[in-house]
C-alpha positions in Angstrom: -18.7 6.0 -4.1 -18.2 3.9 -7.2 -20.0 1.0 -5.5 -22.9 3.2 -4.5 -23.2 4.4 -8.1 -23.3 0.8 -9.2 -26.2 0.0 -6.8 -28.1 3.1 -7.9 -27.7 2.2 -11.5 -29.0 -1.3 -10.9 -31.9 0.0 -9.0 -32.8 2.7 -11.6 -32.6 0.1 -14.4 -34.7 -2.4 -12.5 -32.0 -5.1 -12.9 -31.8 -8.1 -10.6 -28.5 -9.9 -10.3 -28.0 -13.6 -9.7 -25.6 -12.8 -6.8 -26.4 -10.3 -4.1 -24.3 -7.1 -4.4 -22.7 -5.7 -1.3 -20.5 -2.6 -0.6 -17.7 -2.7 1.9 -15.8 0.2 3.4 -12.7 -1.2 5.0 -11.2 0.3 8.2 -7.5 1.4 8.2 -6.6 0.7 4.6 -3.8 3.3 4.6 -2.3 2.4 8.0 -1.5 6.1 8.6 -2.6 6.0 12.2 -2.5 2.3 13.0 0.1 -0.1 11.5 0.3 -2.3 9.6 -2.0 -1.1 6.8 -5.1 -2.9 5.5 -5.9 -4.2 9.0 -9.6 -4.8 8.4 -9.3 -6.5 5.1 -6.4 -8.5 6.6 -8.7 -9.8 9.2 -11.3 -10.6 6.6 -8.7 -12.4 4.5 -7.4 -14.4 7.4 -4.0 -12.7 7.5 -4.6 -11.1 11.0 -6.7 -12.1 13.9 -9.3 -9.7 15.1 -7.6 -9.5 18.4 -4.3 -8.5 16.7 -6.0 -5.8 14.7 -7.8 -4.3 17.6 -4.7 -4.2 19.8 -2.7 -2.1 17.3 -1.8 1.3 18.9 -1.2 4.7 17.4 1.6 7.0 18.6 -0.5 8.2 21.5 -1.0 4.6 22.7 -4.6 4.4 21.7 -5.7 1.0 20.5 -7.6 0.5 17.2 -10.3 -1.4 19.1 -10.7 1.5 21.6 -10.9 4.1 18.7 -13.6 2.0 16.9 -15.6 1.5 20.1 -15.5 5.3 20.8 -17.3 6.0 17.5 -19.6 3.0 17.7 -17.9 1.0 15.0 -16.6 -2.0 17.0 -19.4 -4.2 15.8 -20.7 -7.5 17.0 -20.9 -9.6 13.8 -18.1 -12.0 13.2 -15.6 -10.8 10.6 -15.6 -12.9 7.5 -19.2 -14.2 8.0 -20.0 -13.3 4.4 -18.4 -15.2 1.6 -17.9 -13.5 -1.7 -18.2 -14.9 -5.2 -16.1 -12.0 -6.5 -14.6 -8.7 -5.4 -14.0 -5.6 -7.5 -12.3 -2.4 -6.3 -12.2 0.9 -8.1 -9.4 3.3 -7.3 -7.4 6.2 -8.7 -4.0 5.0 -10.0 -2.0 7.0 -7.4 0.7 7.2 -10.0 1.3 9.2 -13.2 1.2 6.5 -15.9 -2.4 6.5 -17.1 -2.5 10.3 -17.3 0.9 10.5 -19.1 -0.3 7.9 -21.7 -3.8 9.4 -21.9 -5.5 6.2 -21.0 -8.8 6.2 -19.2 -8.8 2.8 -17.6 -6.0 0.7 -16.0 -6.8 -3.0 -16.0 -4.9 -4.0 -12.8 -3.1 -7.4 -13.1 -2.1 -7.5 -9.5 -0.1 -5.7 -6.8 3.6 -5.6 -6.4 5.4 -7.1 -3.4 6.2 -4.7 -0.5 8.5 -4.9 2.5 8.8 -2.4 5.3 11.6 -2.1 7.8 12.6 0.1 10.8 16.3 0.9 10.9 18.0 2.1 14.1 21.5 3.5 14.1 23.3 4.1 17.3 26.5 6.1 17.8 27.4 8.4 20.7 26.1 11.9 21.7 29.0 14.4 21.6 29.5 18.1 21.8 29.5 19.6 18.3 32.2 22.2 19.2 34.7 20.0 21.2 34.6 16.6 19.5 37.0 16.3 16.5 35.5 14.9 13.3 37.8 11.9 13.4 36.7 11.0 17.0 33.0 11.0 16.4 30.4 8.2 16.2 27.8 10.2 14.3 24.6 8.3 13.9 23.0 10.9 11.6 26.0 10.9 9.2 25.9 7.1 9.0 22.1 7.2 8.5 22.4 9.7 5.7 24.8 7.4 3.8 22.5 4.5 4.4 19.5 6.4 3.1 21.4 7.1 -0.1 22.1 3.4 -0.5 18.3 2.6 -0.2 17.8 4.9 -3.2 20.7 3.1 -5.0 19.3 -0.4 -4.3 16.0 0.6 -6.0 17.9 2.3 -8.9 19.9 -0.9 -9.5 16.6 -2.7 -10.1 14.9 0.0 -12.2 12.4 0.5 -13.6 10.3 -1.6 -11.3 12.4 -1.5 -8.1 11.3 1.1 -5.6 12.9 2.3 -2.4 11.6 5.0 0.0 12.6 6.4 3.4 9.5 8.1 4.7 10.2 8.8 8.4 13.4 9.9 10.1 13.8 10.5 13.8 17.0 11.9 15.3 18.1 12.0 19.0 18.8 14.1 20.9 17.7 16.5 18.2 19.9 19.5 19.4 21.7 21.9 17.0 25.0 21.6 18.9 25.1 17.9 19.7 26.4 15.2 17.5 23.4 12.8 17.1 23.7 9.6 19.1 20.7 7.8 17.7 18.7 7.9 14.5 15.8 5.7 13.3 14.3 5.7 9.9 11.8 3.6 7.9 12.5 1.8 4.7 9.9 0.7 2.1 11.1 -1.6 -0.7 8.8 -2.7 -3.6 8.9 -4.8 -6.7 6.3 -6.8 -8.8 8.5 -9.9 -8.5 9.0 -11.5 -5.1 12.3 -13.1 -6.2 13.7 -9.7 -7.2 12.3 -8.2 -4.0 14.2 -10.8 -2.0 17.4 -9.9 -3.8 16.8 -6.2 -3.1 16.4 -7.0 0.6 19.7 -8.9 0.7 21.5 -6.0 -1.0 19.9 -3.5 1.3 21.0 -5.5 4.4 24.5 -5.9 3.1 24.9 -2.2 2.3 23.5 -1.2 5.7 25.9 -3.5 7.5 28.9 -2.4 5.5 28.2 1.3 6.2 27.6 0.7 9.9 31.1 -0.9 10.1 32.6 1.9 8.0 31.1 4.7 10.0 31.7 3.1 13.4 28.1 2.8 14.6 25.7 0.0 15.6 22.8 -0.7 13.4 19.7 -2.9 13.7 17.1 -3.7 11.0 13.6 -4.7 12.1 11.1 -5.9 9.5 7.7 -4.3 10.3 5.5 -5.5 7.4 5.6 -7.9 4.4 3.1 -8.2 1.6 3.9 -10.7 -1.1 3.2 -9.8 -4.8 -0.5 -10.6 -5.7 -1.8 -11.8 -9.1 -5.6 -11.1 -9.5 -8.1 -13.6 -10.7 -8.0 -14.1 -14.5 -11.7 -14.2 -15.0 -12.3 -11.1 -12.9 -9.5 -9.3 -14.8 -11.1 -10.4 -18.0 -14.4 -8.9 -16.9 -12.8 -5.6 -16.4 -10.9 -5.6 -19.7 -14.0 -6.8 -21.7 -16.1 -4.1 -20.1 -13.6 -1.3 -20.8 -13.3 -2.5 -24.4 -17.1 -2.8 -24.9 -17.6 0.8 -23.6 -14.9 2.1 -25.9 -12.5 3.4 -23.3 -8.7 3.6 -23.9 -6.9 1.2 -21.5 -3.8 -0.6 -20.6 -2.7 -3.4 -18.3 -1.0 -2.1 -15.1 0.4 -3.5 -11.9 -0.5 -1.6 -8.7 2.4 0.0 -7.0 0.4 0.7 -3.8 -1.2 -1.7 -1.4 -4.9 -2.1 -1.5 -7.5 -4.0 0.5 -7.9 -6.2 -2.7 -4.5 -7.8 -1.7 -6.0 -9.5 1.3 -9.5 -10.1 -0.1 -7.8 -12.0 -3.0 -6.9 -14.6 -0.5 -10.5 -15.6 0.0 -12.3 -14.4 -3.1 -11.7 -13.9 -6.9 -10.6 -10.3 -7.1 -9.8 -7.6 -9.6 -9.2 -3.8 -9.6 -9.9 -0.9 -11.9 -7.7 2.2 -12.0 -8.5 5.7 -13.3 -6.0 8.5 -13.8 -5.3 11.1 -11.2 -3.8 14.6 -11.6 0.0 14.3 -11.9 -0.2 11.0 -10.1 -0.5 12.9 -6.8 -2.0 10.9 -3.9 -2.1 11.1 -0.1 -2.1 14.9 -0.6 -4.7 17.7 -0.5 -4.0 18.2 -4.2 -5.2 14.7 -5.1 -7.9 14.8 -7.7 -9.4 13.0 -10.6 -11.4 14.3 -13.6 -15.2 13.7 -13.2 -15.3 12.0 -16.7 -12.6 9.6 -15.6 -14.3 8.8 -12.4 -17.5 8.3 -14.3 -15.7 5.9 -16.7 -14.3 3.9 -13.9 -17.7 3.5 -12.2 -19.2 2.5 -15.6 -16.5 -0.1 -16.1 -17.1 -1.3 -12.5 -20.8 -1.7 -13.2 -20.3 -3.7 -16.3 -17.6 -5.8 -14.8 -19.9 -6.7 -11.9 -22.6 -7.6 -14.3 -20.2 -9.7 -16.4 -18.9 -11.5 -13.4 -22.5 -12.1 -12.1 -23.3 -13.8 -15.5 -20.1 -15.9 -15.7 -19.6 -17.0 -12.1 -21.6 -19.9 -10.5 -24.5 -18.7 -8.5 
């Protein structure tokens, strides 16, 4: 919507830019249905092939390509056919910092590194009433201890280290059966790739130690890796100068969430603009931003685009 507002403002003001201005709406940024996330921008940035992206399946076995074709969005034009002199993305912060500090604009320096894993813990199904505690191989008990260690790994690298377990599946999922298999996801994040590498080593060591201690088998499978990204200095400067010229309070910030800008930055100078959101809530029906903050973000986007248009080679 911010991009549409920029185009309308340019039209209403009768302004003609040196570079053509385009808006893009990327498919599957969140990765909620098809993983990994940011598939479309990943294809554009050369990270994924188009065949790989379209072959990703959801939990029902539906391929992304099939889902796109069903709604008439499969398209015929080659992805990446358009080069870009610069790319700007406006977004809510998805965190509580700007609101807590009463800042209107976040000048995004880059995006922190992220690593996702699937952990499978295997013990033995057993009757809950007839199997002594000392003779159990309880996958859920082991997994619970492992999950606590994911939290501890992140806390050991505070304040920037982050660790999240978002999905847990337990089998056979019966109230009177000792669980024989548990799988869970792990999401580790840090702005420094070196620190993130250290977090992964510690995570693996702790999982292996607990598997041995609890008498279970354990397997860690990496499912997605996104290295830390530093945005283009000139584009970031355009954002900062625009916010300053417009009189908005601002601060530099590193994005904690992944965005399409991560992959676009591989093929074009890139920057992002953040605005506050209520209580930092995102991916929730309660997600909201104040109209005046959204307006400020769109205003900074407009002026940053104009600044980049003037400063970049035609």
